[in-house]
C-alpha positions in Angstrom: -11.6 6.5 6.5 -11.7 6.7 3.0 -10.5 3.7 1.1 -8.4 5.8 -1.0 -6.6 7.6 2.0 -6.1 4.1 3.7 -4.5 3.0 0.3 -2.1 6.4 0.0 -1.3 5.8 3.2 0.0 2.6 2.8 1.9 3.3 0.1 3.4 6.1 2.1 4.5 3.8 5.0 5.8 1.1 3.0 8.0 3.7 1.2 9.3 5.4 4.0 9.8 1.4 5.8 11.7 1.0 2.6 13.8 4.0 3.1 14.4 3.4 6.5 15.4 0.1 6.4 17.5 1.0 3.1 19.5 3.1 5.3 20.0 0.6 7.8 21.0 -2.2 5.0 23.6 0.3 3.7 24.9 1.2 7.3 25.1 -2.6 8.5 26.7 -3.5 5.2 29.0 -1.1 5.1 30.0 -1.7 8.5 30.9 -5.2 7.5 32.6 -4.2 4.5 30.9 -7.2 2.6 31.0 -5.8 -1.3 29.3 -9.2 -2.2 26.6 -8.7 0.1 26.0 -5.0 -0.9 25.9 -6.2 -4.6 23.4 -8.9 -3.8 21.2 -6.4 -2.2 21.3 -3.8 -4.8 20.1 -6.1 -7.5 17.5 -7.8 -5.0 16.3 -4.5 -4.4 16.5 -3.5 -8.1 15.0 -6.9 -9.0 12.1 -6.3 -6.6 11.0 -2.8 -7.9 11.2 -4.7 -11.6 8.6 -6.9 -10.1 6.3 -4.3 -8.5 6.1 -2.2 -11.4 4.9 -5.4 -13.5 2.4 -6.4 -10.9 1.4 -3.1 -10.4 0.4 -2.1 -14.0 -3.1 -1.0 -14.5 -4.9 -4.2 -15.4 -3.5 -6.1 -12.5 -4.8 -3.1 -10.3 -8.0 -3.1 -11.5 -8.5 -7.1 -11.4 -7.2 -6.4 -7.8 -9.7 -3.8 -6.7 -12.8 -4.9 -8.6 -13.7 -7.7 -5.4 -13.5 -5.0 -2.6 -15.3 -2.5 -4.6 -18.2 -4.8 -6.1 -18.7 -6.3 -2.4 -18.9 -2.9 -0.9 -22.5 -2.2 1.1 -24.6 0.7 0.2 -25.3 3.0 3.1 -26.2 6.6 3.5 -24.2 7.3 6.6 -20.7 7.6 7.0 -18.8 5.5 9.5 -18.6 6.2 13.0 -15.0 4.9 13.8 -12.2 7.7 13.4 -9.6 7.1 10.6 -6.8 7.2 12.9 -8.0 4.1 14.8 -9.1 2.4 11.4 -5.4 3.5 9.6 -3.9 2.1 13.0 -6.0 -1.2 13.2 -4.8 -2.2 9.6 -1.4 -1.0 9.3 0.2 -1.5 12.9 1.9 -5.3 11.0 3.6 -2.9 8.6 5.4 -0.8 11.0 5.8 -4.1 13.5 7.6 -5.7 10.2 9.9 -3.0 9.8 10.9 -2.6 13.5 11.8 -6.3 14.1 13.8 -6.2 10.6 15.7 -3.0 11.1 16.4 -4.3 15.0 17.9 -7.7 13.0 20.1 -5.4 11.3 23.1 -5.2 13.4 23.6 -8.9 13.7 22.5 -10.0 10.4 22.8 -7.4 7.7 21.1 -9.3 5.4 17.5 -9.1 6.9 16.9 -5.4 6.2 18.5 -5.7 3.2 16.1 -8.5 2.2 13.1 -6.6 4.0 13.6 -3.3 1.7 13.5 -5.2 -1.2 9.8 -6.9 0.2 9.3 -3.2 0.7 9.9 -1.7 -2.6 8.0 -4.3 -4.1 4.5 -3.8 -2.6 5.7 0.2 -2.5 5.7 -0.1 -6.4 3.1 -3.0 -7.1 0.2 -0.6 -5.0 1.2 2.7 -6.3 -1.6 2.8 -9.0 -4.7 1.7 -6.4 -5.2 5.1 -4.9 -6.0 6.7 -8.4 -8.0 3.6 -9.8 -10.2 4.0 -6.5 -10.6 7.9 -7.2 -11.3 7.1 -10.9 -14.1 4.4 -9.9 -15.3 7.2 -7.4 -15.4 9.9 -9.6 -17.1 8.0 -12.5 -19.8 6.7 -10.4 -20.3 9.6 -8.1 -19.5 7.8 -4.7 -17.4 7.0 -2.0 -15.9 4.3 -0.2 -15.1 3.8 3.2 -13.2 1.2 5.3 -15.3 -0.7 8.0 -13.1 -1.3 11.0 -11.7 -4.4 11.4 -8.4 -6.6 12.2 -5.5 -6.1 9.6 -6.1 -9.8 9.3 -9.3 -9.6 8.0 -10.2 -9.0 4.3 -11.0 -5.3 3.9 -14.7 -4.7 4.0 -15.9 -1.5 2.3 -19.1 0.8 2.8 -20.3 2.9 -0.4 -21.9 6.0 0.3 -23.5 8.5 -2.2 -20.6 11.2 -3.2 -21.1 14.2 -5.1 -21.0 13.9 -9.0 -18.5 16.0 -10.6 -20.8 18.4 -12.7 -20.3 16.2 -15.6 -23.2 15.3 -17.5 -23.4 12.1 -19.6 -23.6 12.3 -23.0 -26.1 11.6 -25.1 -26.2 8.5 -27.3 -26.5 8.8 -31.3 
């Protein structure tokens, strides 16, 4: 699985999780009739988005990606694992988080409201990572693939030769 596809899928999954948890929060908070909780939840969501935008700025994104991209092993062969298996092995904790937080909603409406804020923050913080990896791949003419591993292990990447995009380097003056 290409690294940029895993990043894109992660952001999409977390954004979907945030949407679902926000819906559960809205329904459960409305059923309790607690206006204060609704205001606090909305404030928390806005704060989480603001923090995510701040954390996800391009300079921080480049710093966060520099380690895994620099540590990538070079290989002439593509990884043998299927992309679906790699994605499932890496992303199942996100789905479990959403299920547990959503299931707690009818008893404790605060839980999905808090989880929604975390999901919004992560989705906005990671929104630039896929385009940053794409830019490095296009610049260097390589592709980064994810090695199969546990969701709790640091990500390991494989660098393979890619196709140059037909750009010629400018002559030095």
